[in-house]
Structure formats: structure tokens, C-alpha cells
C-alpha positions as CSV (number, residue, x, y, z in Angstrom):
1,M,6.6,-19.4,31.3
2,H,4.4,-22.1,29.6
3,G,5.7,-25.6,29.9
4,V,8.4,-24.7,32.5
5,K,8.0,-26.4,35.9
6,R,8.3,-24.0,38.8
7,S,10.4,-25.0,41.8
8,L,8.2,-25.3,44.9
9,A,11.1,-24.7,47.2
10,P,11.9,-21.0,47.9
11,P,15.4,-19.9,46.9
12,S,18.1,-20.0,49.6
13,A,19.4,-16.9,51.2
14,S,22.7,-17.3,49.3
15,A,20.9,-17.7,46.0
16,R,18.8,-14.5,46.6
17,E,21.9,-12.6,47.5
18,A,23.7,-13.8,44.3
19,R,20.7,-12.8,42.2
20,K,20.6,-9.3,43.8
21,K,24.3,-8.8,43.1
22,K,23.9,-9.9,39.5
23,E,20.9,-7.6,39.0
24,A,22.8,-4.7,40.6
25,A,25.8,-5.3,38.4
26,K,23.6,-5.4,35.3
27,L,21.9,-2.1,36.4
28,D,25.2,-0.4,36.9
29,E,26.3,-1.4,33.4
30,Y,23.0,-0.1,31.9
31,L,23.4,3.2,33.7
32,V,26.9,3.7,32.3
33,V,25.6,2.9,28.7
34,E,22.6,5.3,29.2
35,K,24.8,8.1,30.5
36,A,27.1,7.7,27.5
37,F,24.1,8.1,25.2
38,F,22.7,11.2,26.9
39,D,26.2,12.8,27.0
40,A,26.5,12.4,23.3
41,K,23.0,13.7,22.8
42,Q,23.6,16.7,25.0
43,Q,26.8,17.5,23.1
44,G,24.8,17.3,19.8
45,A,27.2,14.6,18.5
46,L,26.0,13.3,15.1
47,D,29.0,11.1,14.1
48,E,29.8,7.4,14.3
49,S,30.5,7.6,18.1
50,A,26.9,8.8,18.6
51,L,25.6,6.0,16.4
52,D,27.6,3.5,18.6
53,A,26.1,5.1,21.7
54,T,22.5,4.5,20.4
55,T,23.5,1.0,19.4
56,N,24.7,0.1,22.9
57,L,21.7,1.6,24.6
58,L,19.2,-0.1,22.3
59,A,20.9,-3.4,22.8
60,A,20.0,-3.1,26.5
61,N,16.7,-1.4,26.1
62,P,15.0,-1.6,22.7
63,E,12.0,0.3,24.1
64,H,14.0,3.5,24.6
65,Y,12.2,5.6,22.0
66,T,14.5,8.6,22.6
67,A,17.5,6.5,21.4
68,W,15.6,5.4,18.3
69,N,14.7,9.1,17.5
70,Y,18.2,10.3,18.0
71,R,19.6,7.4,15.9
72,R,17.6,8.7,13.0
73,S,19.1,12.1,13.4
74,V,22.6,10.6,13.5
75,L,21.9,8.5,10.4
76,S,20.5,11.5,8.5
77,N,23.7,13.4,9.2
78,L,25.9,10.5,8.1
79,F,23.9,10.2,4.9
80,A,24.8,13.9,4.2
81,V,28.5,14.1,5.4
82,G,29.6,10.5,5.1
83,L,31.8,8.5,7.4
84,S,35.2,9.6,8.7
85,E,38.3,8.1,7.1
86,T,39.1,6.2,10.3
87,S,35.6,4.5,10.1
88,K,36.0,3.6,6.5
89,A,39.1,1.6,7.2
90,T,37.7,-0.3,10.2
91,Q,35.3,-3.1,10.8
92,P,31.6,-2.0,10.8
93,V,30.0,-1.9,14.3
94,P,28.5,-5.4,14.9
95,D,24.7,-5.7,15.2
96,F,23.5,-5.2,18.8
97,F,21.6,-8.5,19.0
98,A,23.4,-11.7,19.6
99,A,21.6,-13.5,16.8
100,A,22.5,-10.8,14.2
101,R,24.4,-11.1,11.0
102,E,28.0,-12.2,10.5
103,P,30.4,-9.3,10.7
104,Q,31.1,-7.9,7.2
105,A,34.6,-7.7,5.9
106,S,36.4,-4.3,6.0
107,S,36.8,-4.2,2.3
108,S,33.1,-4.3,1.8
109,S,32.8,-1.3,4.2
110,A,35.3,0.7,2.3
111,E,33.8,-0.1,-1.0
112,S,30.2,0.8,0.1
113,S,31.4,4.1,1.6
114,S,32.9,5.3,-1.7
115,S,29.8,7.2,-2.7
116,P,27.0,8.8,-0.7
117,G,24.3,6.7,-2.3
118,L,26.0,3.4,-1.6
119,L,26.9,4.5,2.0
120,K,23.2,5.4,2.6
121,R,22.1,2.1,1.3
122,R,24.6,0.2,3.4
123,L,23.7,2.0,6.6
124,L,20.0,1.5,6.0
125,E,20.5,-2.2,5.2
126,E,22.4,-2.6,8.5
127,D,19.6,-1.0,10.4
128,L,17.0,-3.2,8.7
129,A,19.1,-6.2,9.7
130,L,19.3,-5.2,13.3
131,T,15.6,-4.3,13.6
132,Q,14.8,-7.7,12.1
133,E,16.7,-9.3,14.8
134,A,15.2,-7.0,17.4
135,L,11.7,-7.9,16.3
136,R,12.4,-11.6,16.8
137,I,13.0,-10.9,20.4
138,H,10.6,-7.9,20.9
139,P,7.9,-8.3,18.3
140,K,5.5,-5.8,20.0
141,V,7.7,-2.8,20.5
142,Y,6.2,0.1,18.6
143,W,9.5,2.0,18.2
144,I,11.3,-0.9,16.4
145,W,8.4,-1.0,13.9
146,N,8.5,2.8,13.5
147,H,12.3,2.8,12.9
148,R,11.9,0.0,10.3
149,K,9.3,2.1,8.4
150,W,11.7,5.1,8.4
151,C,14.6,2.9,7.0
152,L,12.4,1.7,4.1
153,I,11.1,5.2,3.3
154,E,14.7,6.4,3.2
155,M,16.0,3.4,1.2
156,P,16.4,4.4,-2.5
157,N,14.2,2.6,-4.9
158,E,15.5,-0.2,-7.2
159,A,17.5,1.4,-10.0
160,S,17.0,0.6,-13.7
161,S,19.6,0.9,-16.4
162,D,17.0,2.4,-18.8
163,E,14.1,3.7,-16.7
164,K,12.9,6.2,-19.3
165,N,12.2,3.3,-21.7
166,E,10.7,1.0,-19.1
167,G,7.0,0.3,-19.4
168,L,4.7,1.6,-16.7
169,E,4.2,-1.8,-15.3
170,A,7.9,-2.4,-15.0
171,Q,8.4,1.0,-13.3
172,A,5.6,0.1,-10.8
173,K,7.4,-3.1,-10.0
174,L,10.7,-1.4,-9.5
175,R,9.1,1.2,-7.1
176,A,7.3,-1.6,-5.2
177,A,10.3,-4.0,-5.0
178,K,11.5,-3.0,-1.5
179,W,8.0,-3.1,-0.1
180,Q,7.3,-6.5,-1.7
181,R,10.5,-7.9,-0.1
182,E,9.3,-6.5,3.2
183,M,6.0,-8.2,2.8
184,G,7.8,-11.6,2.7
185,L,9.2,-10.8,6.2
186,V,5.8,-9.9,7.5
187,N,4.3,-13.1,6.1
188,K,6.9,-15.1,8.0
189,M,6.2,-13.2,11.2
190,L,2.5,-13.8,10.8
191,E,3.1,-17.5,10.3
192,L,4.8,-17.6,13.7
193,D,2.2,-15.4,15.4
194,P,-0.9,-15.1,13.2
195,R,-2.7,-12.7,15.6
196,N,0.1,-10.2,16.2
197,F,-1.7,-6.9,15.6
198,H,1.6,-5.1,15.2
199,G,2.3,-7.3,12.2
200,W,-1.1,-6.8,10.7
201,D,-0.9,-3.1,11.1
202,Y,2.5,-3.1,9.5
203,R,1.1,-5.3,6.7
204,R,-1.6,-2.7,6.0
205,Y,1.1,0.0,5.8
206,L,3.1,-2.1,3.3
207,L,0.0,-2.7,1.1
208,T,-0.6,1.0,1.0
209,Q,3.1,1.6,-0.1
210,I,2.9,-1.1,-2.8
211,A,-0.3,0.5,-4.1
212,L,1.3,3.9,-4.0
213,A,4.1,2.7,-6.2
214,S,1.7,2.0,-9.0
215,V,0.0,5.4,-8.4
216,H,3.3,7.1,-9.0
217,A,4.1,5.0,-12.1
218,Y,0.7,5.2,-13.8
219,A,-0.5,8.8,-12.8
220,S,-0.4,11.3,-15.6
221,S,1.0,14.0,-13.2
222,P,2.2,14.3,-9.6
223,S,-0.8,16.5,-8.8
224,S,-3.3,13.9,-10.0
225,S,-1.7,11.2,-7.8
226,Q,-1.9,13.5,-4.7
227,S,-5.6,13.9,-5.1
228,L,-6.2,10.1,-4.7
229,P,-6.9,8.5,-1.3
230,S,-4.8,5.7,0.1
231,W,-5.5,2.0,-0.8
232,P,-8.0,0.3,-0.7
233,F,-10.2,3.4,-1.0
234,T,-8.8,4.1,-4.4
235,L,-11.0,1.3,-5.7
236,T,-14.2,3.3,-5.3
237,H,-12.8,6.8,-5.8
238,P,-14.2,8.4,-9.0
239,S,-10.9,10.0,-10.0
240,T,-8.8,6.8,-9.9
241,P,-7.5,6.0,-13.4
242,T,-8.5,2.7,-14.8
243,A,-4.9,1.3,-14.9
244,I,-4.4,2.1,-11.2
245,Q,-7.8,0.7,-10.2
246,T,-7.1,-2.5,-12.0
247,H,-3.8,-3.0,-10.2
248,H,-5.3,-2.1,-6.9
249,L,-8.2,-4.5,-7.4
250,Q,-5.7,-7.3,-8.0
251,L,-3.9,-6.3,-4.8
252,A,-7.2,-6.3,-2.9
253,R,-8.3,-9.7,-4.2
254,A,-4.9,-11.2,-3.3
255,E,-5.3,-9.8,0.2
256,L,-8.8,-11.3,0.6
257,T,-7.3,-14.7,-0.4
258,Y,-4.6,-14.2,2.3
259,T,-7.1,-13.3,5.0
260,L,-9.4,-16.2,4.1
261,R,-6.4,-18.6,4.4
262,K,-5.6,-17.2,7.9
263,I,-9.3,-17.4,9.0
264,E,-9.6,-21.0,7.8
265,A,-6.5,-21.9,9.8
266,N,-7.9,-20.2,12.9
267,F,-11.4,-18.7,13.2
268,S,-10.3,-16.7,16.2
269,N,-7.9,-14.5,14.2
270,F,-9.6,-11.2,14.9
271,S,-7.0,-9.3,12.9
272,A,-7.8,-11.3,9.8
273,W,-11.5,-10.7,10.1
274,H,-10.8,-7.0,10.7
275,Q,-8.6,-6.8,7.6
276,R,-11.3,-8.5,5.6
277,S,-13.9,-5.9,6.7
278,L,-11.6,-3.1,5.5
279,V,-11.0,-4.5,2.1
280,L,-14.3,-6.1,1.2
281,P,-16.6,-3.0,0.9
282,Q,-14.1,-1.4,-1.5
283,V,-13.9,-4.5,-3.6
284,W,-17.7,-4.8,-3.7
285,G,-18.1,-1.2,-4.6
286,C,-15.6,-1.4,-7.4
287,E,-17.1,-4.6,-8.8
288,T,-20.7,-3.4,-8.4
289,A,-19.9,-0.4,-10.7
290,E,-19.2,-2.9,-13.5
291,T,-21.7,-5.6,-12.7
292,K,-25.3,-6.0,-11.6
293,S,-26.2,-5.1,-8.0
294,G,-27.4,-8.7,-7.4
295,D,-23.8,-9.8,-7.4
296,R,-23.2,-7.9,-4.2
297,W,-26.1,-9.7,-2.5
298,K,-24.6,-13.0,-3.7
299,K,-21.2,-12.2,-2.3
300,L,-22.8,-11.1,1.0
301,D,-24.5,-14.5,1.2
302,E,-21.1,-16.2,0.6
303,E,-19.6,-14.2,3.4
304,F,-22.5,-15.1,5.7
305,D,-21.8,-18.8,4.9
306,L,-18.2,-18.4,5.9
307,V,-18.9,-16.7,9.2
308,R,-21.7,-19.1,10.0
309,Q,-19.2,-22.0,9.8
310,A,-17.1,-20.1,12.3
311,M,-20.0,-19.5,14.6
312,Y,-20.9,-23.2,14.8
313,T,-17.2,-24.2,15.2
314,D,-16.6,-21.8,18.2
315,P,-19.8,-20.1,19.4
316,D,-17.9,-18.3,22.2
317,D,-15.4,-16.5,19.9
318,S,-16.2,-12.8,20.1
319,S,-14.4,-12.0,16.8
320,V,-16.8,-14.1,14.8
321,W,-19.8,-12.4,16.3
322,L,-18.4,-8.9,15.8
323,Y,-17.8,-9.8,12.1
324,H,-21.3,-11.2,11.8
325,A,-22.7,-8.0,13.2
326,W,-20.6,-6.0,10.7
327,L,-21.9,-8.1,7.9
328,V,-25.5,-7.5,9.0
329,D,-24.8,-3.8,8.8
330,Q,-23.6,-4.2,5.2
331,L,-27.1,-5.3,4.3
332,D,-28.2,-1.7,4.6
333,H,-25.6,-0.6,2.1
334,S,-26.4,-3.1,-0.6
335,E,-28.3,-1.6,-3.5
336,A,-31.5,-2.9,-5.1
337,S,-33.7,-1.8,-7.9
338,S,-36.3,-0.3,-5.6
339,P,-36.8,0.5,-1.9
340,E,-39.3,-2.3,-1.6
341,E,-36.8,-4.8,-3.0
342,Q,-34.1,-3.5,-0.7
343,R,-36.4,-3.9,2.3
344,D,-37.4,-7.4,1.3
345,R,-33.8,-8.6,0.7
346,Q,-32.7,-7.2,4.1
347,A,-35.6,-8.9,5.9
348,K,-35.0,-12.2,4.1
349,S,-31.3,-12.2,5.0
350,L,-31.9,-11.1,8.6
351,Q,-34.6,-13.8,9.1
352,R,-32.3,-16.5,7.7
353,E,-29.5,-15.4,10.1
354,M,-31.8,-15.3,13.0
355,D,-33.1,-18.8,12.2
356,S,-29.6,-20.1,12.1
357,I,-28.6,-18.5,15.4
358,S,-31.8,-19.8,17.0
359,E,-30.7,-23.3,16.0
360,L,-27.3,-22.7,17.5
361,L,-28.9,-21.5,20.7
362,E,-30.7,-24.8,21.0
363,V,-27.3,-26.5,21.1
364,E,-25.6,-23.8,23.2
365,P,-28.4,-22.5,25.5
366,E,-26.0,-20.5,27.7
367,S,-24.4,-18.6,24.8
368,K,-24.6,-14.9,25.5
369,W,-23.5,-14.2,22.0
370,C,-26.5,-16.0,20.5
371,L,-28.9,-14.3,22.8
372,E,-27.4,-10.8,22.3
373,A,-27.4,-11.3,18.5
374,L,-31.1,-12.4,18.4
375,I,-32.1,-9.4,20.5
376,R,-30.2,-7.0,18.3
377,Y,-31.5,-8.4,15.1
378,Q,-35.1,-8.5,16.4
379,G,-34.7,-4.8,16.8
380,L,-33.5,-4.4,13.2
381,M,-36.5,-6.4,12.0
382,N,-38.8,-4.0,13.9
383,E,-37.1,-1.0,12.3
384,L,-37.9,-2.6,8.9
385,Q,-41.5,-2.9,10.1
386,I,-41.6,-6.6,9.3
387,E,-44.7,-8.2,10.8
388,G,-43.7,-11.2,13.0
389,G,-40.1,-10.5,12.4
390,G,-38.0,-12.8,14.7
391,E,-41.0,-14.6,16.1
392,G,-40.4,-17.8,18.0
393,R,-38.2,-16.2,20.7
394,D,-39.6,-14.2,23.6
395,R,-37.5,-11.1,23.9
396,R,-38.1,-10.7,27.6
397,E,-37.2,-14.3,28.3
398,M,-33.9,-13.9,26.4
399,L,-33.1,-10.7,28.4
400,R,-33.7,-12.6,31.6
401,R,-31.3,-15.3,30.5
402,L,-28.7,-12.7,29.5
403,I,-28.9,-11.3,33.0
404,E,-27.9,-14.7,34.3
405,V,-25.2,-15.7,31.7
406,D,-23.7,-12.2,31.3
407,P,-23.3,-10.8,34.8
408,D,-20.8,-8.2,33.6
409,R,-23.5,-6.4,31.7
410,R,-26.3,-7.2,34.1
411,G,-27.3,-3.5,34.4
412,R,-27.7,-3.1,30.6
413,W,-29.9,-6.2,30.2
414,A,-32.0,-5.3,33.2
415,S,-32.6,-1.8,31.8
416,L,-33.7,-3.3,28.4
417,L,-35.9,-5.7,30.2
418,E,-37.6,-2.9,32.1
419,K,-38.3,-1.1,28.9
420,E,-39.8,-4.2,27.4
421,Q,-42.0,-4.7,30.4
422,D,-43.1,-1.0,30.3
423,K,-44.3,-1.6,26.7
424,T,-46.8,-4.2,27.7
425,S,-47.9,-2.7,31.0
């Protein structure tokens, strides 16, 4: 582990023997717990004892996806048939992680078991609590994230005393409440580990669910909502109602603000760059439909300014260069009043970026990313048939340097160099 000094002296024979005995005892305990789970599963048990069996096994091995899957079957059965009278009068099973919640009083258990709806909510809240603790210890186990999704899907929406008379905006907020609360948890997790791709993937899922809540509230009929794509693609879909589009645009802009904050904190946050690349085209497409096309070119320039700062800050960061290449590709999708204007705008932007990268290469002459970008963008200038596009850098010389500084791709650069030489021979 980082920051922990390792002992240079090898462990003594007695220490090794003690460790072996401890590991053997732990393995024996695990095998007993695992056998109890598979016995319950083989018997088709779907009661509280089966739930306890999954709890015990997942405490020892949270990556046991079979236990998670069977736990959902047990919970679904308990939602339908309820708990036994014995269980209602006893203490709830404690969470299976040491740092979990304080045990609840038995009166609370009995009270919450009085109706199927309250029982379902209590059981789901308990599983949300235990998965939260599990994620603190194992933040990159897929099965924990999947189970948490299932719990939230099954969790009833917030109730309103007079839902029929509630406005559409109020109904949308009620439907999105549980997903909004969950977003707070993800925000805290991404504060601890800003580049956890599991957290970012889960964040995208939550954003889709928050957006879907407004679709259900504002859609004129269930069939009309089913025809819409998921967020953020609703922003550019022709069938998206104006009210839904407005809400989804607010959601997208807030997400862009969030990704920008994460990027400014750490330019190496590839997940934040990736999230930005998913949302920006849809926002641009939505805004372009209402404004002049020149605004999109302006926004592209602003985005180039952002990534240029990152390039100069850390020229060896691959995420920055991948995002820059993606931005260059967007030049081809930005509209102009005529094909000639489109070509001129693309060439002007490309040349500006190549000049900037050439300046950076003067400072970082061994940067493979600078060399690779210049070669790629020179090819794009040639495709645009721009005379003298990218002049000032010998393509063959850059390829020779890439063979030296990027030995892992030596064959690729040698092949391109051979083709360049064949052109002039």
C-alpha cells in the first residue's frame, strides 16, 4: 500500500504458520456460509432465512453476483407475501458491513411491516443503506452498483397528498426526487475519487432517470413518451415537446458546468472530458436550432481554448489529446451558409490549432502527442485541398522522430514513412 513501509526482514516460520492457520480458519468459515446460501437456493427458499443467507455470504464476498441475483428474488417475494409474524416482532437483521447503520428499534420494524407498501420501502431502504456501505469498501464492484439500481427502480416514487391537482413541474420533481437524492451520493463519491468510471457511468444513468421523470410528467400520453430517445438525445429529437426540451436543456447545461469544474480541478479527468463530449453536441444542436449557426463556431472556439490550456499544462496527458481530436472532428459537423464558408472555417480553425501545437512542440520536442496530432491534422488539411496547409513541418521528419519517441508504435510510423517516401520517389 502507498505510504506503508515494508519490512525488509522475512517473516519467521512461526509467523508464517500462524498466518496460514488464520487464513485456513477464515476459509473454513467462508465455505460454511457459502454452503448455507447454496442450500437455501437449491431448496428454493424465498423467506427471511434465505435473505439472511445472502446477507452473510455478501458480507464475506460482495463480488458474488449469484448471491446478489438471488437476493433480488427473495426481496421480490417478500414484497408480495410480507414478513412472518416472528420476523415482525424481532430486531431487523443488522447490516452486513461493520460501518453500517445503527440497529433499528423493533417497534419501527413492526410499524413499517404493517402494510405491503411500507414494508417494501423499508426493505429497499435497508438494502440501499447496506450497498452504500459496501461501495465505500468496494467502489468498483459492478454487482453492488447493479443491485443499487434495482433498489431505486423498485422504490415507490414520492407520494403527494393531491397529485391530481399538482402542476406538471411539481409532478416532475416528485418523480425525480429519489434520483436527485441519489445524485448527492454520487457527487460525494466523485469528490473522493473524481476519476472513478463506475461513478461516472452511474451518474449518466441517474441523469437519464431524472430526465425521464419530466418526460412522464409532461408527455401528453404514455405512447408519446415511449417514442422519445433517452437524455441527452431528446434535445435534438424532432418529436420532443418544448416543455421537456427546456427542462432537459437545463439539465444538460448544469452537467456541463459540473464537468467543467471537475476538469479545472484536474485536467487528467478523462471521464469528465468524455461526459462533456456526450452532452455538448446535443446542447449545440438544440441551441443552433434557435440561433444563428455562427454561435456554434464560437462555442467550438471556446472549447478549443479550454483544451489548449490543458495541453500546455500537461502535454503528456492522453485524455486531453483525445478530446482535442474529438473537437477537431466536430468542425466537420458545424454548419455554415455555404460549402465554401464551411471549408474556409474548418481550414482556419485547423491551421490555428496546428500553429498552437507547433509552438508547444518547440517546448516539448519529444512529445509524441504533438507529433501525432500534427501528422493527423496535416492529413485533414490535405483532404480539404488547402494549398500549403500545415507547412513549416516536414511530415517525414516528424515520422522519423515518432519512430524514436514512440517505440510501441514503431511499425505504424515506419509504414507511414515508407508511404511518404514512395510519393516523392
